[in-house]
N, CA, C and O atoms as a Tripos MOL2 file, in Angstrom:
@<TRIPOS>MOLECULE
protein
  296   295    74     0     0
PROTEIN
NO_CHARGES

@<TRIPOS>ATOM
      1 N          -6.0640  -13.0320    3.6930 N.3       1 MET1
      2 CA         -4.7950  -12.3360    3.7380 C.3       1 MET1
      3 C          -3.7280  -13.2650    3.1710 C.2       1 MET1
      4 O          -3.7090  -14.4570    3.4740 O.2       1 MET1
      5 N          -2.8410  -12.7140    2.3470 N.am      2 ASN2
      6 CA         -1.8210  -13.6000    1.7980 C.3       2 ASN2
      7 C          -0.6500  -13.7580    2.7700 C.2       2 ASN2
      8 O          -0.5230  -13.0030    3.7340 O.2       2 ASN2
      9 N           0.1900  -14.7380    2.5030 N.am      3 ASN3
     10 CA          1.2840  -15.0770    3.4220 C.3       3 ASN3
     11 C           2.2810  -13.9480    3.6100 C.2       3 ASN3
     12 O           2.7850  -13.7510    4.7160 O.2       3 ASN3
     13 N           2.5740  -13.2070    2.5590 N.am      4 ALA4
     14 CA          3.5440  -12.1160    2.6730 C.3       4 ALA4
     15 C           3.0460  -11.0510    3.6460 C.2       4 ALA4
     16 O           3.8200  -10.5240    4.4450 O.2       4 ALA4
     17 N           1.7770  -10.7420    3.5780 N.am      5 VAL5
     18 CA          1.2030   -9.7430    4.4900 C.3       5 VAL5
     19 C           1.2260  -10.2730    5.9120 C.2       5 VAL5
     20 O           1.5840   -9.5440    6.8370 O.2       5 VAL5
     21 N           0.8530  -11.5150    6.0970 N.am      6 ALA6
     22 CA          0.8610  -12.1220    7.4370 C.3       6 ALA6
     23 C           2.2640  -12.0960    8.0410 C.2       6 ALA6
     24 O           2.4290  -11.7700    9.2170 O.2       6 ALA6
     25 N           3.2720  -12.4390    7.2400 N.am      7 ARG7
     26 CA          4.6600  -12.4240    7.7350 C.3       7 ARG7
     27 C           5.0940  -11.0090    8.1030 C.2       7 ARG7
     28 O           5.8040  -10.8160    9.0900 O.2       7 ARG7
     29 N           4.6760  -10.0230    7.3200 N.am      8 ALA8
     30 CA          5.0590   -8.6370    7.5990 C.3       8 ALA8
     31 C           4.4140   -8.1310    8.8870 C.2       8 ALA8
     32 O           5.0120   -7.3260    9.6010 O.2       8 ALA8
     33 N           3.2190   -8.5890    9.1870 N.am      9 LEU9
     34 CA          2.4830   -8.0670   10.3350 C.3       9 LEU9
     35 C           2.7950   -8.7690   11.6490 C.2       9 LEU9
     36 O           2.4910   -8.2380   12.7170 O.2       9 LEU9
     37 N           3.3840   -9.9280   11.5900 N.am     10 ILE10
     38 CA          3.6280  -10.7140   12.8070 C.3      10 ILE10
     39 C           4.5480   -9.9840   13.7820 C.2      10 ILE10
     40 O           4.4600  -10.1930   14.9910 O.2      10 ILE10
     41 N           5.4370   -9.1230   13.2610 N.am     11 ILE11
     42 CA          6.3700   -8.4020   14.1360 C.3      11 ILE11
     43 C           5.8460   -7.0380   14.5800 C.2      11 ILE11
     44 O           6.5650   -6.2710   15.2200 O.2      11 ILE11
     45 N           4.5890   -6.7390   14.2400 N.am     12 LYS12
     46 CA          3.9300   -5.4870   14.6130 C.3      12 LYS12
     47 C           4.7670   -4.2630   14.2070 C.2      12 LYS12
     48 O           5.2220   -3.5080   15.0660 O.2      12 LYS12
     49 N           4.9640   -4.0770   12.9150 N.am     13 PRO13
     50 CA          5.7950   -2.9720   12.4370 C.3      13 PRO13
     51 C           5.1070   -1.6240   12.6000 C.2      13 PRO13
     52 O           3.8810   -1.5460   12.6790 O.2      13 PRO13
     53 N           5.9030   -0.5700   12.6490 N.am     14 LYS14
     54 CA          5.3640    0.7890   12.6480 C.3      14 LYS14
     55 C           5.3270    1.3450   11.2320 C.2      14 LYS14
     56 O           4.6530    2.3400   10.9650 O.2      14 LYS14
     57 N           6.0570    0.6950   10.3230 N.am     15 LEU15
     58 CA          6.1520    1.1240    8.9340 C.3      15 LEU15
     59 C           6.1370   -0.0910    8.0180 C.2      15 LEU15
     60 O           6.8220   -1.0820    8.2730 O.2      15 LEU15
     61 N           5.3530   -0.0080    6.9520 N.am     16 ILE16
     62 CA          5.3370   -1.0430    5.9230 C.3      16 ILE16
     63 C           5.6550   -0.3700    4.5940 C.2      16 ILE16
     64 O           5.0000    0.6000    4.2130 O.2      16 ILE16
     65 N           6.6560   -0.8830    3.8900 N.am     17 LEU17
     66 CA          6.9790   -0.4290    2.5450 C.3      17 LEU17
     67 C           6.4040   -1.4530    1.5780 C.2      17 LEU17
     68 O           6.7850   -2.6230    1.6090 O.2      17 LEU17
     69 N           5.4990   -1.0220    0.7290 N.am     18 ALA18
     70 CA          4.7950   -1.9410   -0.1680 C.3      18 ALA18
     71 C           5.0470   -1.5440   -1.6170 C.2      18 ALA18
     72 O           4.6240   -0.4750   -2.0560 O.2      18 ALA18
     73 N           5.7340   -2.4050   -2.3530 N.am     19 ASP19
     74 CA          6.0010   -2.1640   -3.7700 C.3      19 ASP19
     75 C           4.9890   -2.9490   -4.5900 C.2      19 ASP19
     76 O           5.0490   -4.1770   -4.6510 O.2      19 ASP19
     77 N           4.0530   -2.2340   -5.2240 N.am     20 GLU20
     78 CA          2.9770   -2.8570   -6.0020 C.3      20 GLU20
     79 C           2.3060   -3.9780   -5.2040 C.2      20 GLU20
     80 O           2.3410   -5.1370   -5.6180 O.2      20 GLU20
     81 N           1.6940   -3.6410   -4.0610 N.am     21 PRO21
     82 CA          1.1600   -4.6810   -3.1640 C.3      21 PRO21
     83 C           0.0520   -5.5420   -3.7640 C.2      21 PRO21
     84 O          -0.2320   -6.6200   -3.2420 O.2      21 PRO21
     85 N          -0.5730   -5.0970   -4.8380 N.am     22 THR22
     86 CA         -1.6430   -5.8940   -5.4360 C.3      22 THR22
     87 C          -1.2520   -6.4380   -6.8030 C.2      22 THR22
     88 O          -2.1070   -6.9260   -7.5420 O.2      22 THR22
     89 N           0.0140   -6.3590   -7.1450 N.am     23 GLY23
     90 CA          0.5020   -6.6970   -8.4820 C.3      23 GLY23
     91 C           0.1610   -8.0850   -8.9790 C.2      23 GLY23
     92 O          -0.1950   -8.2300  -10.1480 O.2      23 GLY23
     93 N           0.2520   -9.0980   -8.1620 N.am     24 ASN24
     94 CA          0.0050  -10.4750   -8.6110 C.3      24 ASN24
     95 C          -1.2910  -11.0460   -8.0530 C.2      24 ASN24
     96 O          -1.4440  -12.2610   -7.9350 O.2      24 ASN24
     97 N          -2.2170  -10.1650   -7.7130 N.am     25 LEU25
     98 CA         -3.4740  -10.6170   -7.1220 C.3      25 LEU25
     99 C          -4.6300  -10.3750   -8.0800 C.2      25 LEU25
    100 O          -4.5590   -9.5110   -8.9550 O.2      25 LEU25
    101 N          -5.6990  -11.1530   -7.9020 N.am     26 ASN26
    102 CA         -6.8940  -10.8580   -8.6910 C.3      26 ASN26
    103 C          -7.5870   -9.6370   -8.0920 C.2      26 ASN26
    104 O          -7.1950   -9.1690   -7.0220 O.2      26 ASN26
    105 N          -8.5950   -9.1240   -8.7580 N.am     27 SER27
    106 CA         -9.2060   -7.8640   -8.3280 C.3      27 SER27
    107 C          -9.8320   -7.9430   -6.9370 C.2      27 SER27
    108 O          -9.7900   -6.9660   -6.1900 O.2      27 SER27
    109 N         -10.4040   -9.0720   -6.5840 N.am     28 ILE28
    110 CA        -11.0150   -9.2190   -5.2540 C.3      28 ILE28
    111 C          -9.9360   -9.2240   -4.1760 C.2      28 ILE28
    112 O         -10.0700   -8.5410   -3.1610 O.2      28 ILE28
    113 N          -8.8720   -9.9880   -4.3890 N.am     29 GLN29
    114 CA         -7.7800  -10.0280   -3.4180 C.3      29 GLN29
    115 C          -7.1100   -8.6510   -3.2980 C.2      29 GLN29
    116 O          -6.7640   -8.2230   -2.1970 O.2      29 GLN29
    117 N          -6.9310   -7.9700   -4.4160 N.am     30 GLY30
    118 CA         -6.3300   -6.6420   -4.3990 C.3      30 GLY30
    119 C          -7.1450   -5.6610   -3.5790 C.2      30 GLY30
    120 O          -6.6010   -4.8880   -2.7910 O.2      30 GLY30
    121 N          -8.4460   -5.6990   -3.7700 N.am     31 GLU31
    122 CA         -9.3470   -4.8280   -2.9950 C.3      31 GLU31
    123 C          -9.2480   -5.1410   -1.5060 C.2      31 GLU31
    124 O          -9.2100   -4.2290   -0.6810 O.2      31 GLU31
    125 N          -9.2070   -6.4230   -1.1590 N.am     32 GLU32
    126 CA         -9.0820   -6.8200    0.2480 C.3      32 GLU32
    127 C          -7.7960   -6.2780    0.8630 C.2      32 GLU32
    128 O          -7.8030   -5.7820    1.9890 O.2      32 GLU32
    129 N          -6.6990   -6.3720    0.1240 N.am     33 ILE33
    130 CA         -5.4160   -5.8700    0.6320 C.3      33 ILE33
    131 C          -5.4740   -4.3620    0.8360 C.2      33 ILE33
    132 O          -4.9770   -3.8560    1.8420 O.2      33 ILE33
    133 N          -6.0720   -3.6410   -0.0990 N.am     34 MET34
    134 CA         -6.1290   -2.1830    0.0340 C.3      34 MET34
    135 C          -7.0240   -1.7650    1.1990 C.2      34 MET34
    136 O          -6.6880   -0.8350    1.9320 O.2      34 MET34
    137 N          -8.1400   -2.4320    1.3740 N.am     35 VAL35
    138 CA         -9.0270   -2.1270    2.5090 C.3      35 VAL35
    139 C          -8.3140   -2.4470    3.8200 C.2      35 VAL35
    140 O          -8.3880   -1.6740    4.7760 O.2      35 VAL35
    141 N          -7.6310   -3.5730    3.8640 N.am     36 TYR36
    142 CA         -6.9080   -3.9620    5.0790 C.3      36 TYR36
    143 C          -5.7640   -2.9970    5.3710 C.2      36 TYR36
    144 O          -5.5270   -2.6580    6.5300 O.2      36 TYR36
    145 N          -5.0560   -2.5510    4.3430 N.am     37 SER37
    146 CA         -3.9610   -1.6060    4.5800 C.3      37 SER37
    147 C          -4.4990   -0.2740    5.0930 C.2      37 SER37
    148 O          -3.8510    0.3860    5.9060 O.2      37 SER37
    149 N          -5.6710    0.1220    4.6260 N.am     38 THR38
    150 CA         -6.3060    1.3430    5.1370 C.3      38 THR38
    151 C          -6.6280    1.1840    6.6230 C.2      38 THR38
    152 O          -6.4260    2.1110    7.4080 O.2      38 THR38
    153 N          -7.1240    0.0240    7.0020 N.am     39 GLN39
    154 CA         -7.4280   -0.2570    8.4100 C.3      39 GLN39
    155 C          -6.1480   -0.2170    9.2490 C.2      39 GLN39
    156 O          -6.1320    0.3640   10.3340 O.2      39 GLN39
    157 N          -5.0830   -0.8310    8.7470 N.am     40 LEU40
    158 CA         -3.8100   -0.8190    9.4740 C.3      40 LEU40
    159 C          -3.3030    0.6020    9.6590 C.2      40 LEU40
    160 O          -2.7830    0.9460   10.7210 O.2      40 LEU40
    161 N          -3.4510    1.4260    8.6330 N.am     41 ASN41
    162 CA         -3.0210    2.8160    8.7300 C.3      41 ASN41
    163 C          -3.8130    3.5510    9.7980 C.2      41 ASN41
    164 O          -3.2440    4.3430   10.5500 O.2      41 ASN41
    165 N          -5.0920    3.3080    9.8790 N.am     42 ARG42
    166 CA         -5.9260    3.9380   10.9200 C.3      42 ARG42
    167 C          -5.5000    3.4960   12.3170 C.2      42 ARG42
    168 O          -5.7070    4.2180   13.2920 O.2      42 ARG42
    169 N          -4.9020    2.3040   12.4100 N.am     43 GLU43
    170 CA         -4.4330    1.7900   13.7000 C.3      43 GLU43
    171 C          -3.0310    2.2900   14.0380 C.2      43 GLU43
    172 O          -2.4820    1.9320   15.0800 O.2      43 GLU43
    173 N          -2.4460    3.1170   13.1650 N.am     44 GLY44
    174 CA         -1.1710    3.7370   13.4860 C.3      44 GLY44
    175 C           0.0380    3.2310   12.7190 C.2      44 GLY44
    176 O           1.1570    3.6690   12.9820 O.2      44 GLY44
    177 N          -0.1590    2.3220   11.7800 N.am     45 ILE45
    178 CA          0.9600    1.8230   10.9890 C.3      45 ILE45
    179 C           1.0930    2.6910    9.7410 C.2      45 ILE45
    180 O           0.1380    2.8390    8.9780 O.2      45 ILE45
    181 N           2.2770    3.2650    9.5360 N.am     46 MET46
    182 CA          2.5190    4.0430    8.3250 C.3      46 MET46
    183 C           2.7830    3.0840    7.1740 C.2      46 MET46
    184 O           3.5640    2.1410    7.3050 O.2      46 MET46
    185 N           2.1290    3.3310    6.0490 N.am     47 ILE47
    186 CA          2.3040    2.4920    4.8730 C.3      47 ILE47
    187 C           2.7320    3.3810    3.7170 C.2      47 ILE47
    188 O           2.0350    4.3280    3.3510 O.2      47 ILE47
    189 N           3.8810    3.0620    3.1510 N.am     48 ILE48
    190 CA          4.3600    3.7490    1.9530 C.3      48 ILE48
    191 C           4.2480    2.7490    0.8160 C.2      48 ILE48
    192 O           4.8200    1.6590    0.8630 O.2      48 ILE48
    193 N           3.5070    3.1380   -0.1970 N.am     49 GLN49
    194 CA          3.1980    2.2360   -1.3030 C.3      49 GLN49
    195 C           3.7210    2.8190   -2.6150 C.2      49 GLN49
    196 O           3.4910    3.9910   -2.9120 O.2      49 GLN49
    197 N           4.4100    2.0180   -3.3810 N.am     50 ALA50
    198 CA          4.7760    2.3840   -4.7510 C.3      50 ALA50
    199 C           3.7940    1.6560   -5.6560 C.2      50 ALA50
    200 O           3.6570    0.4350   -5.5780 O.2      50 ALA50
    201 N           3.1080    2.4090   -6.5180 N.am     51 THR51
    202 CA          2.1070    1.7920   -7.3760 C.3      51 THR51
    203 C           1.9470    2.5670   -8.6710 C.2      51 THR51
    204 O           2.2220    3.7650   -8.7310 O.2      51 THR51
    205 N           1.5040    1.8750   -9.6970 N.am     52 HIS52
    206 CA          1.1250    2.5100  -10.9530 C.3      52 HIS52
    207 C          -0.3950    2.6530  -11.0310 C.2      52 HIS52
    208 O          -0.9220    3.2380  -11.9780 O.2      52 HIS52
    209 N          -1.0910    2.1170  -10.0360 N.am     53 SER53
    210 CA         -2.5490    2.0950  -10.0390 C.3      53 SER53
    211 C          -3.1240    3.3520   -9.3820 C.2      53 SER53
    212 O          -2.9140    3.6010   -8.1950 O.2      53 SER53
    213 N          -3.8480    4.1300  -10.1730 N.am     54 GLU54
    214 CA         -4.5050    5.3090   -9.6070 C.3      54 GLU54
    215 C          -5.5670    4.9030   -8.5880 C.2      54 GLU54
    216 O          -5.7900    5.6090   -7.6050 O.2      54 GLU54
    217 N          -6.2170    3.7710   -8.8210 N.am     55 LYS55
    218 CA         -7.2220    3.2780   -7.8750 C.3      55 LYS55
    219 C          -6.5780    2.9900   -6.5210 C.2      55 LYS55
    220 O          -7.1030    3.4040   -5.4870 O.2      55 LYS55
    221 N          -5.4470    2.2850   -6.5180 N.am     56 ASN56
    222 CA         -4.7700    1.9820   -5.2580 C.3      56 ASN56
    223 C          -4.2340    3.2480   -4.6010 C.2      56 ASN56
    224 O          -4.2930    3.3840   -3.3790 O.2      56 ASN56
    225 N          -3.7170    4.1680   -5.3950 N.am     57 ALA57
    226 CA         -3.2110    5.4230   -4.8470 C.3      57 ALA57
    227 C          -4.3310    6.1950   -4.1490 C.2      57 ALA57
    228 O          -4.0850    6.9200   -3.1860 O.2      57 ALA57
    229 N          -5.5480    6.0350   -4.6370 N.am     58 GLY58
    230 CA         -6.6910    6.7230   -4.0540 C.3      58 GLY58
    231 C          -6.9900    6.3200   -2.6170 C.2      58 GLY58
    232 O          -7.7060    7.0340   -1.9140 O.2      58 GLY58
    233 N          -6.4630    5.2090   -2.1760 N.am     59 TYR59
    234 CA         -6.6390    4.7900   -0.7880 C.3      59 TYR59
    235 C          -5.7350    5.5780    0.1490 C.2      59 TYR59
    236 O          -5.9120    5.5270    1.3660 O.2      59 TYR59
    237 N          -4.7890    6.2920   -0.3910 N.am     60 SER60
    238 CA         -3.7710    6.9770    0.4100 C.3      60 SER60
    239 C          -4.2530    8.3260    0.9110 C.2      60 SER60
    240 O          -5.1410    8.9480    0.3270 O.2      60 SER60
    241 N          -3.6510    8.7590    1.9950 N.am     61 GLY61
    242 CA         -3.9120   10.0890    2.5160 C.3      61 GLY61
    243 C          -3.0810   11.1390    1.8020 C.2      61 GLY61
    244 O          -3.4160   12.3240    1.8240 O.2      61 GLY61
    245 N          -2.0050   10.7100    1.1710 N.am     62 ARG62
    246 CA         -1.1230   11.6250    0.4530 C.3      62 ARG62
    247 C          -0.5420   10.8900   -0.7510 C.2      62 ARG62
    248 O          -0.1270    9.7360   -0.6440 O.2      62 ARG62
    249 N          -0.5170   11.5610   -1.8820 N.am     63 ILE63
    250 CA          0.0290   10.9830   -3.1080 C.3      63 ILE63
    251 C           1.1650   11.8790   -3.5970 C.2      63 ILE63
    252 O           1.0060   13.0930   -3.7230 O.2      63 ILE63
    253 N           2.2970   11.2650   -3.8670 N.am     64 ILE64
    254 CA          3.4390   11.9790   -4.4430 C.3      64 ILE64
    255 C           3.7210   11.3360   -5.7890 C.2      64 ILE64
    256 O           4.0090   10.1410   -5.8610 O.2      64 ILE64
    257 N           3.6400   12.1160   -6.8500 N.am     65 ASN65
    258 CA          3.8900   11.6140   -8.1990 C.3      65 ASN65
    259 C           5.3330   11.8860   -8.5920 C.2      65 ASN65
    260 O           5.8660   12.9730   -8.3680 O.2      65 ASN65
    261 N           5.9520   10.8720   -9.1840 N.am     66 LEU66
    262 CA          7.3310   10.9920   -9.6530 C.3      66 LEU66
    263 C           7.3840   10.8260  -11.1620 C.2      66 LEU66
    264 O           6.6210   10.0510  -11.7390 O.2      66 LEU66
    265 N           8.2890   11.5580  -11.7950 N.am     67 LEU67
    266 CA          8.5670   11.3890  -13.2160 C.3      67 LEU67
    267 C          10.0720   11.4000  -13.3790 C.2      67 LEU67
    268 O          10.7190   12.4230  -13.1520 O.2      67 LEU67
    269 N          10.6280   10.2730  -13.7700 N.am     68 TYR68
    270 CA         12.0800   10.1160  -13.9170 C.3      68 TYR68
    271 C          12.8130   10.5290  -12.6460 C.2      68 TYR68
    272 O          13.8490   11.1920  -12.6990 O.2      68 TYR68
    273 N          12.2590   10.1250  -11.4990 N.am     69 GLY69
    274 CA         12.9180   10.3660  -10.2150 C.3      69 GLY69
    275 C          12.7190   11.7580   -9.6460 C.2      69 GLY69
    276 O          13.3080   12.0840   -8.6150 O.2      69 GLY69
    277 N          11.9050   12.5900  -10.2860 N.am     70 THR70
    278 CA         11.6530   13.9490   -9.8220 C.3      70 THR70
    279 C          10.1920   14.0710   -9.3980 C.2      70 THR70
    280 O           9.2960   13.6020  -10.1000 O.2      70 THR70
    281 N           9.9560   14.7010   -8.2530 N.am     71 ILE71
    282 CA          8.5860   14.9470   -7.8030 C.3      71 ILE71
    283 C           7.9620   15.9690   -8.7350 C.2      71 ILE71
    284 O           8.4980   17.0630   -8.9110 O.2      71 ILE71
    285 N           6.8090   15.6110   -9.3430 N.am     72 ILE72
    286 CA          6.1720   16.5470  -10.2620 C.3      72 ILE72
    287 C           4.9460   17.2230   -9.6700 C.2      72 ILE72
    288 O           4.5670   18.2980  -10.1340 O.2      72 ILE72
    289 N           4.3230   16.6410   -8.6760 N.am     73 ASP73
    290 CA          3.2610   17.3050   -7.9310 C.3      73 ASP73
    291 C           2.9720   16.5180   -6.6590 C.2      73 ASP73
    292 O           3.3570   15.3580   -6.5180 O.2      73 ASP73
    293 N           2.2880   17.1780   -5.7450 N.am     74 GLN74
    294 CA          1.9510   16.5330   -4.4680 C.3      74 GLN74
    295 C           0.5050   16.7650   -4.1460 C.2      74 GLN74
    296 O           0.0210   16.3040   -3.1120 O.2      74 GLN74
@<TRIPOS>BOND
     1     1     2 1
     2     2     3 1
     3     3     4 2
     4     3     5 am
     5     5     6 1
     6     6     7 1
     7     7     8 2
     8     7     9 am
     9     9    10 1
    10    10    11 1
    11    11    12 2
    12    11    13 am
    13    13    14 1
    14    14    15 1
    15    15    16 2
    16    15    17 am
    17    17    18 1
    18    18    19 1
    19    19    20 2
    20    19    21 am
    21    21    22 1
    22    22    23 1
    23    23    24 2
    24    23    25 am
    25    25    26 1
    26    26    27 1
    27    27    28 2
    28    27    29 am
    29    29    30 1
    30    30    31 1
    31    31    32 2
    32    31    33 am
    33    33    34 1
    34    34    35 1
    35    35    36 2
    36    35    37 am
    37    37    38 1
    38    38    39 1
    39    39    40 2
    40    39    41 am
    41    41    42 1
    42    42    43 1
    43    43    44 2
    44    43    45 am
    45    45    46 1
    46    46    47 1
    47    47    48 2
    48    47    49 am
    49    49    50 1
    50    50    51 1
    51    51    52 2
    52    51    53 am
    53    53    54 1
    54    54    55 1
    55    55    56 2
    56    55    57 am
    57    57    58 1
    58    58    59 1
    59    59    60 2
    60    59    61 am
    61    61    62 1
    62    62    63 1
    63    63    64 2
    64    63    65 am
    65    65    66 1
    66    66    67 1
    67    67    68 2
    68    67    69 am
    69    69    70 1
    70    70    71 1
    71    71    72 2
    72    71    73 am
    73    73    74 1
    74    74    75 1
    75    75    76 2
    76    75    77 am
    77    77    78 1
    78    78    79 1
    79    79    80 2
    80    79    81 am
    81    81    82 1
    82    82    83 1
    83    83    84 2
    84    83    85 am
    85    85    86 1
    86    86    87 1
    87    87    88 2
    88    87    89 am
    89    89    90 1
    90    90    91 1
    91    91    92 2
    92    91    93 am
    93    93    94 1
    94    94    95 1
    95    95    96 2
    96    95    97 am
    97    97    98 1
    98    98    99 1
    99    99   100 2
   100    99   101 am
   101   101   102 1
   102   102   103 1
   103   103   104 2
   104   103   105 am
   105   105   106 1
   106   106   107 1
   107   107   108 2
   108   107   109 am
   109   109   110 1
   110   110   111 1
   111   111   112 2
   112   111   113 am
   113   113   114 1
   114   114   115 1
   115   115   116 2
   116   115   117 am
   117   117   118 1
   118   118   119 1
   119   119   120 2
   120   119   121 am
   121   121   122 1
   122   122   123 1
   123   123   124 2
   124   123   125 am
   125   125   126 1
   126   126   127 1
   127   127   128 2
   128   127   129 am
   129   129   130 1
   130   130   131 1
   131   131   132 2
   132   131   133 am
   133   133   134 1
   134   134   135 1
   135   135   136 2
   136   135   137 am
   137   137   138 1
   138   138   139 1
   139   139   140 2
   140   139   141 am
   141   141   142 1
   142   142   143 1
   143   143   144 2
   144   143   145 am
   145   145   146 1
   146   146   147 1
   147   147   148 2
   148   147   149 am
   149   149   150 1
   150   150   151 1
   151   151   152 2
   152   151   153 am
   153   153   154 1
   154   154   155 1
   155   155   156 2
   156   155   157 am
   157   157   158 1
   158   158   159 1
   159   159   160 2
   160   159   161 am
   161   161   162 1
   162   162   163 1
   163   163   164 2
   164   163   165 am
   165   165   166 1
   166   166   167 1
   167   167   168 2
   168   167   169 am
   169   169   170 1
   170   170   171 1
   171   171   172 2
   172   171   173 am
   173   173   174 1
   174   174   175 1
   175   175   176 2
   176   175   177 am
   177   177   178 1
   178   178   179 1
   179   179   180 2
   180   179   181 am
   181   181   182 1
   182   182   183 1
   183   183   184 2
   184   183   185 am
   185   185   186 1
   186   186   187 1
   187   187   188 2
   188   187   189 am
   189   189   190 1
   190   190   191 1
   191   191   192 2
   192   191   193 am
   193   193   194 1
   194   194   195 1
   195   195   196 2
   196   195   197 am
   197   197   198 1
   198   198   199 1
   199   199   200 2
   200   199   201 am
   201   201   202 1
   202   202   203 1
   203   203   204 2
   204   203   205 am
   205   205   206 1
   206   206   207 1
   207   207   208 2
   208   207   209 am
   209   209   210 1
   210   210   211 1
   211   211   212 2
   212   211   213 am
   213   213   214 1
   214   214   215 1
   215   215   216 2
   216   215   217 am
   217   217   218 1
   218   218   219 1
   219   219   220 2
   220   219   221 am
   221   221   222 1
   222   222   223 1
   223   223   224 2
   224   223   225 am
   225   225   226 1
   226   226   227 1
   227   227   228 2
   228   227   229 am
   229   229   230 1
   230   230   231 1
   231   231   232 2
   232   231   233 am
   233   233   234 1
   234   234   235 1
   235   235   236 2
   236   235   237 am
   237   237   238 1
   238   238   239 1
   239   239   240 2
   240   239   241 am
   241   241   242 1
   242   242   243 1
   243   243   244 2
   244   243   245 am
   245   245   246 1
   246   246   247 1
   247   247   248 2
   248   247   249 am
   249   249   250 1
   250   250   251 1
   251   251   252 2
   252   251   253 am
   253   253   254 1
   254   254   255 1
   255   255   256 2
   256   255   257 am
   257   257   258 1
   258   258   259 1
   259   259   260 2
   260   259   261 am
   261   261   262 1
   262   262   263 1
   263   263   264 2
   264   263   265 am
   265   265   266 1
   266   266   267 1
   267   267   268 2
   268   267   269 am
   269   269   270 1
   270   270   271 1
   271   271   272 2
   272   271   273 am
   273   273   274 1
   274   274   275 1
   275   275   276 2
   276   275   277 am
   277   277   278 1
   278   278   279 1
   279   279   280 2
   280   279   281 am
   281   281   282 1
   282   282   283 1
   283   283   284 2
   284   283   285 am
   285   285   286 1
   286   286   287 1
   287   287   288 2
   288   287   289 am
   289   289   290 1
   290   290   291 1
   291   291   292 2
   292   291   293 am
   293   293   294 1
   294   294   295 1
   295   295   296 2
@<TRIPOS>SUBSTRUCTURE
     1 MET1         2 RESIDUE 1 A MET
     2 ASN2         6 RESIDUE 1 A ASN
     3 ASN3        10 RESIDUE 1 A ASN
     4 ALA4        14 RESIDUE 1 A ALA
     5 VAL5        18 RESIDUE 1 A VAL
     6 ALA6        22 RESIDUE 1 A ALA
     7 ARG7        26 RESIDUE 1 A ARG
     8 ALA8        30 RESIDUE 1 A ALA
     9 LEU9        34 RESIDUE 1 A LEU
    10 ILE10       38 RESIDUE 1 A ILE
    11 ILE11       42 RESIDUE 1 A ILE
    12 LYS12       46 RESIDUE 1 A LYS
    13 PRO13       50 RESIDUE 1 A PRO
    14 LYS14       54 RESIDUE 1 A LYS
    15 LEU15       58 RESIDUE 1 A LEU
    16 ILE16       62 RESIDUE 1 A ILE
    17 LEU17       66 RESIDUE 1 A LEU
    18 ALA18       70 RESIDUE 1 A ALA
    19 ASP19       74 RESIDUE 1 A ASP
    20 GLU20       78 RESIDUE 1 A GLU
    21 PRO21       82 RESIDUE 1 A PRO
    22 THR22       86 RESIDUE 1 A THR
    23 GLY23       90 RESIDUE 1 A GLY
    24 ASN24       94 RESIDUE 1 A ASN
    25 LEU25       98 RESIDUE 1 A LEU
    26 ASN26      102 RESIDUE 1 A ASN
    27 SER27      106 RESIDUE 1 A SER
    28 ILE28      110 RESIDUE 1 A ILE
    29 GLN29      114 RESIDUE 1 A GLN
    30 GLY30      118 RESIDUE 1 A GLY
    31 GLU31      122 RESIDUE 1 A GLU
    32 GLU32      126 RESIDUE 1 A GLU
    33 ILE33      130 RESIDUE 1 A ILE
    34 MET34      134 RESIDUE 1 A MET
    35 VAL35      138 RESIDUE 1 A VAL
    36 TYR36      142 RESIDUE 1 A TYR
    37 SER37      146 RESIDUE 1 A SER
    38 THR38      150 RESIDUE 1 A THR
    39 GLN39      154 RESIDUE 1 A GLN
    40 LEU40      158 RESIDUE 1 A LEU
    41 ASN41      162 RESIDUE 1 A ASN
    42 ARG42      166 RESIDUE 1 A ARG
    43 GLU43      170 RESIDUE 1 A GLU
    44 GLY44      174 RESIDUE 1 A GLY
    45 ILE45      178 RESIDUE 1 A ILE
    46 MET46      182 RESIDUE 1 A MET
    47 ILE47      186 RESIDUE 1 A ILE
    48 ILE48      190 RESIDUE 1 A ILE
    49 GLN49      194 RESIDUE 1 A GLN
    50 ALA50      198 RESIDUE 1 A ALA
    51 THR51      202 RESIDUE 1 A THR
    52 HIS52      206 RESIDUE 1 A HIS
    53 SER53      210 RESIDUE 1 A SER
    54 GLU54      214 RESIDUE 1 A GLU
    55 LYS55      218 RESIDUE 1 A LYS
    56 ASN56      222 RESIDUE 1 A ASN
    57 ALA57      226 RESIDUE 1 A ALA
    58 GLY58      230 RESIDUE 1 A GLY
    59 TYR59      234 RESIDUE 1 A TYR
    60 SER60      238 RESIDUE 1 A SER
    61 GLY61      242 RESIDUE 1 A GLY
    62 ARG62      246 RESIDUE 1 A ARG
    63 ILE63      250 RESIDUE 1 A ILE
    64 ILE64      254 RESIDUE 1 A ILE
    65 ASN65      258 RESIDUE 1 A ASN
    66 LEU66      262 RESIDUE 1 A LEU
    67 LEU67      266 RESIDUE 1 A LEU
    68 TYR68      270 RESIDUE 1 A TYR
    69 GLY69      274 RESIDUE 1 A GLY
    70 THR70      278 RESIDUE 1 A THR
    71 ILE71      282 RESIDUE 1 A ILE
    72 ILE72      286 RESIDUE 1 A ILE
    73 ASP73      290 RESIDUE 1 A ASP
    74 GLN74      294 RESIDUE 1 A GLN
């Protein structure tokens, strides 16, 4: 787990806002973060993620696509 994630979790949040959470990670670390975030969500933590990665979006229970600030499908 990277330091940013550890710092975010120490206060036991009910909501995590993640902007490109795997952006600066290698593929193995990115996969670990996505699997861990899925586990956290199952434990009751809501995670809202902004991503350009369709693979990462696939971990979500709901995907909202935006185009120039407008919702284009859900």
